C-alpha positions as a printed Julia matrix, in Angstrom:
826×3 Matrix{Float64}:
 135.76  -14.38  220.97
 137.52  -10.97  219.88
 140.89  -10.32  221.19
 140.36   -7.83  223.27
 137.62   -9.05  224.87
 140.13  -12.11  225.81
 142.68   -9.96  227.15
 140.3    -7.92  229.18
 139.36  -11.13  231.0
 142.86  -12.19  231.58
 143.78   -8.34  232.76
 141.05   -8.65  235.32
 142.05  -12.46  236.54
 145.81  -12.89  235.83
 146.89  -15.99  235.94
 149.22  -16.83  239.08
 152.45  -16.9   237.83
 152.27  -12.8   237.41
 151.95  -12.95  241.48
 154.19  -10.96  243.82
 157.36  -13.55  244.86
 158.09  -11.74  248.37
 161.75  -12.83  250.25
 160.02  -14.57  253.49
 162.68  -14.17  255.53
 163.46  -17.32  257.78
 164.54  -15.08  260.74
 163.79  -16.95  263.87
 162.93  -20.48  265.3
 161.04  -22.21  262.85
 158.39  -24.41  263.28
 156.38  -26.59  260.42
 153.15  -24.96  262.28
 154.76  -21.59  261.28
 155.8   -22.2   257.99
 152.16  -23.89  256.83
 150.86  -21.01  258.71
 152.06  -18.53  256.96
 151.61  -19.82  253.36
 148.32  -20.47  253.78
 148.17  -16.58  255.09
 149.68  -15.92  251.83
 147.73  -17.52  249.89
 144.57  -16.13  251.0
 145.97  -12.68  250.25
 146.7   -14.16  246.62
 150.28  -14.19  247.01
 151.15  -17.06  244.85
 155.01  -17.78  245.35
 157.78  -16.48  247.88
 161.54  -16.83  247.87
 162.63  -18.77  250.82
 165.3   -16.29  252.27
 167.31  -17.39  255.02
 168.29  -14.34  257.2
 169.96  -13.29  260.46
 168.06  -14.31  263.61
 167.89  -18.2   261.94
 168.96  -19.88  265.53
 172.25  -21.93  265.73
 170.53  -25.05  266.79
 169.39  -24.61  262.98
 172.6   -24.65  260.54
 171.89  -23.29  257.37
 171.49  -26.1   254.8
 171.1   -28.63  257.73
 168.95  -31.63  257.95
 166.53  -29.67  260.21
 166.71  -26.57  257.72
 166.24  -28.41  255.06
 163.22  -31.02  255.98
 161.77  -27.63  256.56
 162.48  -26.39  253.02
 160.8   -29.78  251.66
 157.74  -28.78  253.73
 157.21  -25.43  252.39
 157.81  -26.12  248.74
 155.6   -29.4   249.37
 153.11  -27.08  250.68
 153.13  -24.47  247.97
 153.03  -27.5   245.45
 149.59  -28.37  246.55
 148.31  -24.56  246.37
 149.54  -24.25  242.99
 152.35  -21.48  244.01
 155.7   -20.68  243.06
 159.06  -20.98  245.11
 162.72  -19.38  244.14
 165.54  -20.79  246.04
 167.77  -18.54  247.61
 171.44  -19.48  247.18
 173.28  -18.26  250.48
 172.55  -17.75  254.15
 172.52  -14.43  254.1
 174.1   -12.21  251.52
 176.14  -11.55  249.44
 175.91  -14.63  247.59
 178.79  -17.15  246.85
 179.89  -18.44  249.89
 177.36  -20.53  251.13
 177.33  -19.23  254.72
 181.09  -19.2   254.96
 181.21  -23.15  254.29
 183.15  -22.78  251.24
 186.05  -21.55  252.81
 185.6   -23.71  255.33
 186.22  -26.44  253.46
 189.54  -24.77  251.64
 190.85  -22.21  253.06
 192.76  -21.07  249.96
 188.83  -20.08  248.57
 188.84  -17.21  250.48
 188.34  -14.06  248.6
 191.4   -12.44  246.96
 192.37   -9.02  246.34
 195.79   -7.16  245.43
 197.07   -4.38  247.32
 200.09   -2.31  246.87
 202.79   -1.38  248.93
 204.75    1.74  248.5
 208.62    2.46  249.02
 209.78    5.81  248.8
 213.3     6.17  247.18
 215.64    9.31  247.4
 216.7    10.09  243.83
 220.68    9.45  244.85
 222.01    7.23  242.08
 222.96    4.97  244.92
 220.8     0.96  244.43
 217.96    0.53  247.16
 217.03   -2.7   248.12
 213.7    -3.09  249.37
 212.83   -6.31  251.25
 209.97   -8.44  250.25
 208.16  -10.04  253.47
 205.03  -12.32  252.17
 202.86  -13.99  254.56
 202.27  -17.52  253.78
 198.66  -16.73  252.01
 200.45  -13.88  249.99
 202.13  -13.68  246.46
 204.04  -11.01  244.75
 202.71  -10.39  241.63
 204.57   -7.13  240.43
 206.76   -4.44  241.3
 207.0    -1.33  239.54
 209.51    1.64  240.14
 207.3     4.96  239.48
 208.22    8.83  239.35
 206.02   10.72  241.53
 204.78   13.77  240.31
 202.43   14.29  243.5
 200.89   12.0   246.04
 198.33   10.93  244.08
 200.0    11.59  240.8
 202.69    9.27  238.99
 204.4     9.84  235.16
 203.04    6.73  233.91
 205.5     6.96  230.79
 208.47    6.22  233.14
 207.54    3.58  234.78
 209.68    0.46  234.87
 209.15   -3.27  235.66
 211.45   -4.48  238.47
 212.43   -8.31  239.3
 212.67   -9.81  242.33
 215.85  -11.23  243.24
 215.43  -13.78  245.74
 213.54  -12.63  248.87
 214.18   -8.38  247.62
 213.8    -5.95  244.78
 216.87   -3.99  244.0
 216.56   -0.67  242.41
 218.85    2.14  241.54
 216.56    5.42  241.2
 217.84    8.21  239.21
 218.83   11.21  240.03
 216.07   13.41  239.19
 212.59   13.26  240.5
 210.65   11.86  242.96
 210.6     7.89  242.98
 208.9     4.82  244.34
 208.83    1.12  244.38
 205.67   -0.3   244.12
 205.02   -3.89  245.37
 202.15   -5.62  244.23
 200.9    -8.28  246.45
 198.01  -10.8   245.85
 196.33  -11.34  249.48
 193.2   -12.48  251.07
 190.64   -9.75  251.12
 189.26  -10.72  254.61
 185.64  -10.06  253.52
 183.03  -11.29  255.05
 179.18  -11.93  254.51
 176.41  -11.09  256.23
 175.3   -14.64  257.89
 172.14  -16.13  258.94
 172.83  -17.01  262.44
 173.64  -14.48  265.4
 176.98  -13.43  265.86
 177.48  -13.76  261.97
 176.79   -9.75  261.0
 179.18   -6.93  260.0
 181.84   -6.85  262.33
 181.07   -9.72  264.67
 183.5   -12.54  265.48
 181.48  -14.89  263.19
 181.02  -13.24  260.4
 181.2   -15.87  257.3
 184.04  -15.32  255.07
 183.66  -14.59  251.49
 184.75  -16.75  248.69
 186.97  -16.12  245.53
 184.08  -15.71  242.97
 186.92  -15.52  240.57
 187.91  -19.09  241.12
 186.12  -21.44  239.31
 186.98  -24.24  241.47
 185.65  -22.29  244.79
 182.29  -21.71  242.47
 182.35  -25.01  241.9
 182.22  -25.9   245.36
 179.94  -23.34  246.4
 177.27  -25.07  243.81
 178.17  -28.57  244.97
 177.11  -27.68  248.72
 174.19  -25.2   248.03
 172.55  -25.95  244.81
 173.19  -29.75  244.75
 171.78  -30.03  248.23
 168.51  -28.28  247.4
 168.19  -30.43  244.34
 168.88  -33.83  246.22
 166.24  -32.51  248.66
 163.65  -31.25  246.02
 164.31  -32.8   242.6
 161.09  -33.77  241.97
 159.61  -29.96  242.31
 162.35  -28.33  240.02
 160.96  -26.73  236.7
 157.02  -27.0   238.06
 156.75  -25.47  241.7
 160.8   -24.31  242.09
 160.7   -21.97  239.24
 164.31  -20.53  239.86
 167.54  -19.92  241.98
 168.48  -16.4   243.35
 171.8   -15.26  243.68
 172.12  -11.88  245.71
 174.74   -9.14  244.41
 177.84  -11.3   244.73
 180.99   -8.96  245.93
 184.34   -9.48  244.92
 186.04   -8.58  247.78
 182.9    -9.2   250.64
 182.33   -6.79  253.06
 184.47   -5.05  255.47
 187.55   -6.1   253.6
 190.47   -4.28  254.05
 191.05   -0.87  252.58
 192.42    0.12  249.35
 192.28   -3.49  247.71
 191.36   -4.4   243.98
 189.56   -7.66  243.21
 192.15  -10.42  242.07
 192.8   -13.93  242.08
 195.52  -16.79  241.83
 197.16  -16.77  238.21
 195.2   -13.55  236.94
 198.12  -11.26  236.12
 198.42  -13.57  233.16
 194.73  -13.04  232.31
 194.98   -9.27  232.71
 198.0    -9.1   229.93
 196.03  -11.27  227.46
 193.08   -8.74  227.66
 195.4    -5.91  226.06
 196.68   -4.23  229.45
 200.41   -4.25  230.46
 202.03   -4.85  233.72
 202.98   -0.89  234.14
 199.14   -0.46  234.17
 198.68   -1.69  237.66
 199.96    1.38  238.99
 197.12    3.39  237.42
 194.74    1.67  239.01
 195.88    3.26  242.46
 197.48    6.36  241.21
 196.5     9.2   238.49
 198.2     9.26  235.3
 196.43   12.05  233.45
 194.43   11.24  230.65
 195.02    7.65  230.51
 193.86    6.91  233.83
 189.63    6.15  233.03
 190.82    4.24  230.18
 193.36    1.95  231.95
 190.66    1.29  234.99
 187.97    0.64  232.53
 190.12   -2.0   231.02
 191.06   -3.91  234.06
 187.25   -3.62  235.36
 186.17   -5.09  232.35
 188.61   -8.3   232.4
 187.48   -8.65  235.91
 183.62   -8.12  234.87
 184.6   -10.64  232.11
 185.9   -13.22  234.08
 183.34  -12.68  236.68
 180.49  -13.54  234.25
 182.67  -16.51  233.12
 183.33  -18.23  236.58
 180.27  -17.49  238.52
 177.71  -16.22  236.41
 177.59  -18.39  233.83
 178.54  -21.34  235.87
 175.27  -20.87  238.16
 173.17  -20.22  234.92
 174.59  -23.39  233.44
 173.86  -25.57  236.05
 170.48  -23.93  236.69
 169.3   -24.84  232.92
 170.55  -28.38  233.46
 168.4   -28.61  236.36
 165.22  -27.2   234.51
 164.61  -24.08  236.4
 166.04  -20.28  235.45
 168.85  -18.37  237.21
 167.9   -14.97  238.29
 168.47  -12.09  241.31
 170.81   -9.04  240.61
 174.27   -8.1   240.41
 175.56   -5.6   242.99
 175.35   -2.2   240.99
 172.69   -0.83  239.72
 173.64   -0.12  236.27
 175.5    -4.06  235.82
 173.53   -4.41  232.57
 176.52   -6.42  230.86
 176.36   -8.98  233.85
 172.8    -9.78  233.35
 173.62  -11.76  230.31
 173.35  -15.24  231.72
 170.34  -14.79  233.91
 167.28  -16.38  232.58
 165.29  -13.98  234.32
 167.21  -10.87  235.19
 167.04   -8.23  238.16
 167.51   -5.39  239.82
 167.16   -3.89  243.6
 165.32   -0.85  244.56
 167.02   -0.19  247.99
 167.97    2.42  250.46
 165.71    5.35  248.62
 168.17    5.61  246.21
 165.23    6.3   243.87
 162.15    7.94  245.19
 159.41   10.33  244.59
 161.22   13.26  245.86
 164.47   15.34  244.74
 163.91   14.1   241.37
 165.45   10.71  242.2
 163.08    8.97  239.68
 165.06   10.15  236.48
 168.36   11.45  237.86
 171.4     9.76  238.86
 172.99    6.23  238.24
 170.2     4.48  240.13
 167.36    5.99  237.86
 168.42    3.22  235.19
 168.08    0.33  237.12
 164.45   -0.4   236.27
 165.0    -0.43  232.7
 168.31   -2.08  233.15
 166.62   -5.32  233.82
 163.7    -5.07  231.38
 165.8    -3.77  228.23
 168.77   -6.74  228.95
 165.72   -8.7   228.74
 163.77   -7.41  225.91
 167.23   -7.66  223.85
 168.24  -10.93  224.95
 164.91  -12.64  224.83
 164.19  -13.57  228.27
 160.19  -13.38  228.89
 160.38  -11.93  232.48
 162.66   -9.43  234.63
 162.42   -8.97  238.45
 162.86   -6.42  240.79
 163.73   -6.87  244.34
 162.07   -3.71  245.86
 161.02   -1.85  249.03
 164.47   -2.9   251.05
 164.82    0.04  253.59
 162.72    2.65  251.13
 161.12    4.57  254.16
 161.64    8.2   254.02
 163.56    8.0   257.15
 164.39    4.56  257.41
 163.17    2.09  259.76
 159.13    1.48  259.59
 158.52    4.89  257.7
 157.36    3.24  254.11
 153.97    3.74  253.56
 151.56    2.07  251.11
 151.75    5.46  249.36
 155.28    5.0   248.44
 154.76    1.67  247.58
 152.57    2.32  245.1
 154.75    4.94  243.95
 157.93    2.56  243.21
 155.32   -0.04  241.92
 154.23    1.89  239.22
 157.6     3.28  238.53
 158.79   -0.08  237.87
 155.95   -1.38  235.63
 155.95    1.44  233.16
 159.43    1.16  232.66
 159.01   -2.57  231.79
 159.61   -4.78  234.75
 157.28   -7.61  235.27
 158.13   -9.55  238.29
 158.39   -8.15  241.51
 159.95   -9.53  244.46
 158.94   -7.51  247.58
 161.43   -6.94  250.28
 160.35   -8.49  252.67
 157.82  -10.56  254.43
 159.45  -11.61  257.87
 158.45  -14.61  259.41
 159.23  -13.01  262.45
 159.6    -9.42  264.08
 160.43  -10.72  267.25
 163.11   -8.43  269.2
 165.75   -7.21  267.16
 164.74   -8.66  264.38
 162.08   -6.18  263.8
 164.54   -3.46  263.1
 166.85   -5.75  260.45
 166.9    -4.15  257.16
 163.06   -3.08  257.93
 160.27   -2.7   257.22
 157.92   -5.85  256.87
 155.97   -4.99  253.69
 153.58   -7.73  254.12
 152.36   -9.87  257.31
 153.26   -8.24  260.04
 152.06   -4.18  258.5
 149.22   -2.1   258.83
 147.94   -2.81  254.93
 147.97   -6.82  255.34
 144.29   -7.02  255.67
 143.96   -5.48  252.03
 147.4    -7.0   250.61
 145.27   -8.68  247.86
 144.55   -5.29  246.26
 148.5    -5.19  245.97
 148.83   -8.56  245.03
 145.86   -8.22  242.36
 147.25   -4.92  241.11
 150.68   -6.58  240.91
 149.57   -9.74  238.47
 147.53   -7.18  236.55
 150.71   -5.14  235.83
 152.99   -8.1   235.37
 150.65   -9.97  233.23
 150.58   -6.66  230.51
 154.03   -6.07  230.55
 154.88   -9.66  229.58
 154.84  -11.3   226.0
 154.62   -7.75  224.2
 156.94   -5.51  223.0
 157.21   -1.62  224.02
 156.95    1.32  221.14
 160.94    2.87  221.44
 161.99    3.82  218.27
 164.7     5.13  219.69
 167.77    2.83  221.43
 170.3     5.08  223.58
 174.14    3.04  223.49
 174.79    1.38  227.12
 178.01    0.26  228.07
 178.1    -3.01  230.35
 178.4    -1.47  233.53
 177.43    2.53  232.1
 174.18    3.67  231.53
 173.48    7.06  230.85
 170.82    8.91  232.45
 171.32   12.24  231.43
 170.8    12.06  227.98
 167.3     9.97  228.65
 166.12   12.55  231.66
 164.14   14.7   229.15
 162.78   11.63  227.19
 161.2    10.28  230.2
 159.85   13.93  230.78
 158.42   14.64  227.45
 156.95   11.12  226.68
 159.96    9.99  223.8
 160.17    6.03  224.62
 163.27    4.54  224.24
 165.32    1.66  224.93
 169.07    1.04  226.46
 171.0    -1.45  223.89
 174.34   -2.77  225.36
 177.08   -1.76  222.83
 178.61   -5.24  223.12
 175.33   -6.09  220.87
 175.98   -3.69  218.22
 178.36   -6.11  216.3
 176.99   -9.49  217.1
 172.87   -9.35  217.33
 172.16   -6.26  215.53
 170.69   -6.23  211.68
 171.89   -2.85  209.59
 169.25   -2.63  207.02
 167.63    0.48  205.62
 168.53    2.98  208.18
 166.84    0.56  210.9
 168.93   -1.24  213.77
 166.96   -4.67  214.22
 167.18   -6.76  217.19
 164.8    -9.37  219.12
 161.88   -7.65  217.36
 162.9    -4.37  218.29
 163.38   -1.69  215.08
 165.34    1.19  216.0
 165.44    4.14  213.88
 167.61    6.6   216.03
 170.43    6.03  218.19
 171.52    8.51  221.01
 175.17    8.69  222.44
 175.85   10.33  225.77
 179.41   10.01  225.54
 181.2     9.0   222.23
 184.73    8.4   223.67
 183.52    5.32  225.32
 182.34    3.88  221.67
 184.84    1.46  220.18
 186.0     2.21  216.46
 183.9    -0.83  215.29
 180.75    0.32  217.03
 181.11    3.94  215.34
 181.52    1.97  212.05
 178.51    0.6   212.87
 176.57    3.82  213.78
 177.81    5.05  210.35
 176.5     2.64  208.24
 173.37    3.33  210.22
 173.21    6.71  209.71
 174.51    6.5   205.9
 171.4     4.14  205.16
 168.89    7.06  206.41
 169.18    6.3   210.77
 169.59    9.14  212.83
 172.66    9.37  215.35
 172.38   12.04  218.02
 175.71   12.5   220.35
 175.74   14.76  223.22
 178.87   16.62  223.62
 180.74   19.57  224.62
 182.59   20.49  221.58
 179.41   20.67  219.34
 179.49   20.79  215.35
 176.41   21.38  213.41
 176.97   17.62  212.09
 179.42   15.27  212.14
 178.25   13.48  209.2
 175.67   12.36  206.93
 172.51   11.2   209.36
 174.78   11.98  212.97
 173.88   15.3   215.06
 176.12   16.5   217.65
 174.08   18.52  220.76
 175.58   20.45  223.3
 172.11   20.33  225.9
 169.91   17.4   226.49
 167.35   19.34  226.44
 167.52   19.52  222.38
 167.03   15.93  222.07
 163.25   15.34  222.26
 162.44   17.84  219.46
 165.0    16.11  217.19
 163.6    13.05  217.33
 159.78   14.05  217.06
 160.9    15.96  214.22
 162.62   12.63  212.83
 160.3     9.73  213.87
 157.14   11.83  214.3
 155.45   11.48  218.12
 153.44    8.31  219.19
 152.13   10.56  222.27
 151.88   14.02  223.01
 150.3    15.36  225.98
 148.3    19.13  226.52
 149.39   20.36  228.57
 153.08   19.03  228.42
 153.93   17.47  231.93
 157.19   16.15  233.16
 155.72   13.99  235.71
 153.92   11.94  233.49
 155.5     8.37  231.53
 153.88    6.6   228.99
 154.89    3.46  227.42
 153.12    1.84  224.63
 152.96   -1.73  224.75
 151.95   -3.92  221.9
 150.49   -7.15  222.75
 148.83   -9.83  220.75
 147.86   -7.22  218.51
 146.3    -4.57  220.82
 147.87   -1.47  221.79
 148.29   -0.36  225.55
 149.33    2.98  226.33
 150.56    2.78  229.8
 150.55    5.98  231.66
 152.01    6.99  234.93
 152.18    9.86  237.1
 155.13   10.04  239.09
 153.92   13.51  240.34
 152.6    15.18  243.5
 149.64   16.48  241.55
 146.83   15.26  239.66
 146.86   15.76  236.19
 144.0    16.51  233.45
 144.59   17.34  229.8
 144.69   15.55  226.51
 146.38   13.03  225.22
 146.92   12.47  221.48
 147.99    9.1   220.05
 149.13    8.24  216.42
 146.78    5.14  216.59
 143.25    4.83  215.66
 140.9     2.14  216.6
 138.24    0.88  219.45
 139.38    2.91  222.98
 138.86    1.61  226.47
 140.62    2.87  229.41
 141.61    0.46  232.13
 141.99    0.94  235.59
 144.62   -1.86  236.95
 144.34   -0.96  240.59
 140.71   -1.73  240.89
 140.42   -3.84  237.51
 137.68   -1.34  236.44
 137.18   -0.85  232.33
 135.53    2.6   231.09
 134.57    3.35  227.57
 136.28    6.53  226.26
 135.33    9.27  223.94
 137.86    9.92  221.88
 138.09   12.35  218.71
 140.19   11.63  215.42
 142.97   13.85  215.02
 145.21   14.68  212.26
 147.22   11.22  212.8
 145.36    9.01  215.37
 142.84   10.62  218.0
 143.05   12.18  220.93
 141.27   11.77  224.37
 140.55   13.6   227.6
 142.73   11.59  230.37
 142.69   12.82  233.94
 145.0    10.98  236.0
 145.77   11.36  240.05
 148.25   11.07  242.34
 149.56    7.72  242.39
 147.69    6.86  239.44
 148.12    4.43  236.65
 146.06    4.58  233.78
 145.51    2.34  230.74
 144.32    3.63  227.59
 143.56   -0.13  225.31
 143.36    0.47  221.41
 142.07   -2.57  219.21
 143.22   -1.06  215.56
 140.66   -3.94  214.0
 137.68   -2.41  215.78
 135.71    0.94  215.17
 135.13    3.48  217.83
 131.28    4.14  217.32
 129.92    7.04  219.48
 129.6     8.08  222.64
 127.55   10.65  224.66
 129.01   13.63  226.59
 126.88   13.14  230.08
 129.42   15.11  231.64
 128.01   17.68  234.35
 129.45   20.45  236.66
 130.75   19.04  239.77
 130.18   21.21  243.01
 130.83   20.4   247.32
 127.43   19.39  247.85
 128.06   20.13  251.45
 131.11   20.67  254.16
 132.06   17.53  256.52
 135.02   18.71  258.56
 133.22   19.22  261.82
 130.74   17.35  264.18
 133.01   14.35  264.13
 133.54   11.93  267.42
 135.83    9.16  267.82
 133.97    6.38  268.14
 136.74    3.08  268.67
 140.19    3.49  269.66
 142.46    4.78  272.73
 140.32    7.62  273.15
 136.67    8.62  272.51
 134.06   11.13  272.71
 134.33   14.84  270.03
 136.68   16.02  268.03
 136.28   19.77  267.78
 138.7    20.3   265.15
 140.46   17.62  263.09
 143.66   17.19  263.48
 147.06   14.52  263.99
 146.44   12.53  266.77
 149.78   12.82  267.81
 149.18   16.45  269.17
 146.33   14.64  271.42
 147.32   13.55  274.99
 149.23   10.68  275.55
 149.22    9.52  271.51
 152.71   11.31  270.61
 153.79    7.66  269.42
 150.63    6.03  269.33
 150.44    3.67  266.24
 147.26    2.01  265.48
 143.6     2.33  264.53
 141.24    5.15  265.48
 137.66    5.71  264.26
 135.55    8.64  263.29
 131.86    8.94  262.74
 129.59   11.66  262.02
 125.95   11.9   260.26
 124.5    14.32  257.9
 121.46   15.03  256.21
 120.78   14.77  252.26
 117.45   15.64  250.5
 117.55   13.81  247.31
 120.54   11.95  246.14
 119.21   11.05  243.1
 119.77   14.58  241.73
 123.47   14.09  241.46
 125.31   11.68  238.49
 127.99   10.88  240.86
 128.72   11.6   244.7
 132.46   11.25  246.02
 133.41   12.02  249.65
 136.83   13.37  249.71
 138.31   12.66  253.16
 141.35   15.54  252.07
 144.29   14.7   254.19
 144.45   11.03  255.87
 147.48    9.33  257.41
 147.53    6.42  256.13
 145.09    3.83  255.83
 141.3     4.68  255.95
 138.26    2.35  255.35
 135.11    4.2   254.87
 132.1     2.82  255.98
 128.36    4.57  254.7
 125.46    3.84  256.36
 126.87    0.6   257.61
 128.02   -0.67  254.64
 131.78   -0.57  253.75
 132.64    1.38  250.66
 136.34    0.85  250.18
 139.87    1.67  251.59
 142.04    3.92  250.58
 146.01    4.09  250.91
 147.25    7.19  249.71
 145.92   10.65  248.44
 143.93   11.72  247.16
 141.18    9.83  249.65
 138.33   10.09  247.24
 135.27    7.55  247.46
 132.67    6.84  245.11
 129.6     6.66  247.82
 126.8     7.37  245.19
 124.93    3.9   245.53
 125.26    3.93  249.62
 123.77    7.29  250.11
 119.8     7.67  251.02
 117.34   10.45  251.15
 117.36   11.86  255.11
 120.3    11.05  257.58
 123.6     9.29  256.33
 125.96    8.13  258.65
 129.93    8.18  257.92
 132.43    6.14  259.52
 135.98    5.96  258.83
 138.91    3.96  260.55
 142.18    5.83  260.27
 145.3     3.38  260.86
 148.8     5.03  260.95
 152.46    4.25  260.55
 153.88    1.77  262.39
 156.66    4.0   262.85
 155.54    6.19  265.41
 155.56    2.7   267.66
 158.42    1.23  266.29
 160.63    3.91  265.44
 159.78    6.35  268.04
 158.09    9.04  265.45
 155.22   11.54  265.61
 154.22   11.58  262.21
 151.23   12.89  261.02
 148.11   10.68  262.22
 144.5    10.09  261.65
 141.59   12.13  259.73
 142.58   15.69  258.95
 140.48   16.82  256.21
 138.56   18.89  254.99
 135.99   16.42  254.56
 133.54   17.18  251.27
 130.76   15.37  249.83
 131.37   16.27  245.92
 128.67   15.57  243.45
 128.6    15.87  239.55
 124.8    17.59  238.61
 122.89   15.33  236.37
 121.86   16.6   233.0
 118.66   15.09  232.83
 117.47   17.06  236.19
């Protein structure tokens, strides 16, 4: 069987391992019947796994990790095993991770999160000694005392800083007569930070909010592992490595939530490690006060040593435990660009949340959060990890609450897939929406929302795209240098907009994992012929030496810099504006894809999988695109439609290099162009005809089901109808029309125009499909008959109208038109 045909079958029916694995909020009184029933409901919607997420609302009568709780965990995993589903265990109750819902600190109060605080004592320059008492609480320690000359309230002269030494319980300092001086006491102290617990009364600011643990303390972390991971393993060891595939750790926070202000992460004995890293004791003052040009460098050095310790004491410890017990570590760090902290994850991840990225306001390609899709995928690519995930949809409604639409869900999925994410963790499926649970980080994006009846379409789409983006390589020949916590977005924005593929490459990998030969940087099967640098001052001398060698061998290095020179050296180019970069890359490397006309809203990634080329094309804009796509490869070409699984033959023309084809990609659409370079295309007849409006159908509708009934004089939002301002639910419309000869049209499409937001169509009593976003267009040619035809449309609107008191436009708005393509043979 030919390879393309094998892959086509897998694409149409992808393995269950590519299923979405939703957060499943266990947030209420739990029962065996409820758990089993919901698992079977998930499975029926083709959701073949879940993340068990203990959540606010879990009753006090069932303490987190207690015997009754663990009995239900075992029940859920056992039922999943029977159905061939996968389970990821969540390591906290509730988040951020690392505290075992406060049990770590309850076992040993010394394991509470630690911090460094500064107190300032102003000293007049009198020439007389000043004695400053050291007053510490029992849980506090003096780390350092410094005398600094103040230039202003927030600035110091760092070159004048003096290290002071304590004498019993005080500090003695004689300030020079000139200048304003202060003594700074650096005190290690509990941060008082907390986590959001799983039980009532344990939320932010509440009296029983669990204390966060010291994640920089290896003993505290080992206690966390013993209380949490070992408890799960004791109960579920027979499922580890098969049904239980991973443990999820969620955005660990060194200070905890709601901590005291003005603190820096710290831990006992950390000064020695800080000094061993190359920093000086005097530099501690610069963590709080501006010291001119050296400020950024000093603060980044501190953040680096903190991050390195966190990676060693927390992430590596968890990863080692998971690996030793046959599962993977997954989840995500706290920041969107923390690519360095993903090193130890077996399944690196990130988190689309709070609408930090979104279809509007250029958020897709602007700002730090716009890097998170490739943060996880590029970490996985270069570190040889097969999967990478995203916990997506959390509080992503355009106005919060329940305003997230299926339309936006599709946009987020496409945004992630085209950037290489291949495991989707929807946030979240709620066990219960009773009472205040409904509004705890809403919405439920599964069983309690309007699209649940049709969720299998989403599940199938997620499986197809996750399958496609796994076990292949993208076509990037350009690497963008990234720091461990810095992913440049400004320099890559025009690359996205001009369909130039790239990957983020961590600077730390340049020396350890990269082979530089013949003008190519090679790592994990990727071969980069060009390297982009957004801020060259951040790179180490060793990194620049590697890039210089690369350039001397024929590689291209482009640096974005304000002080532009035509060239910096052989193969090294400096540019002032990022918009200049795509043209430079295209001139040097050629162009794998070219759109005519150009479009800044189209994203393209070329994936090579089992010898077949797949061009993944995503429309991130608000309008459809139609034009010509020229690709640099030739062969037998098909168009795959991942939402439906349909496959269409494609008419192609030979180009100077490769071939070109016509593409039409609607709003919220993803297309896949599959190219088998070992097969020839063969001829195809052009059977396209003229598309015209057959008939206007915007009037004469009537409501036949819903809270009201009767004729609808003019299609409009039902929020304007009496009594329906905040109605959420379904209203069904119906009308008939006459059609002489349906066979005169090779295609007949019903366009509902505007609708909000889920529209199910029946034609002559036969269901013709459901649409969840614009364009609401249905192919109905097979359902039409000569004479009278009856249309019925059931429209379901957003739950935000009911749950959030909104009045979002709802129902069938139109204009409604039947469009057709005249048959050429008539």
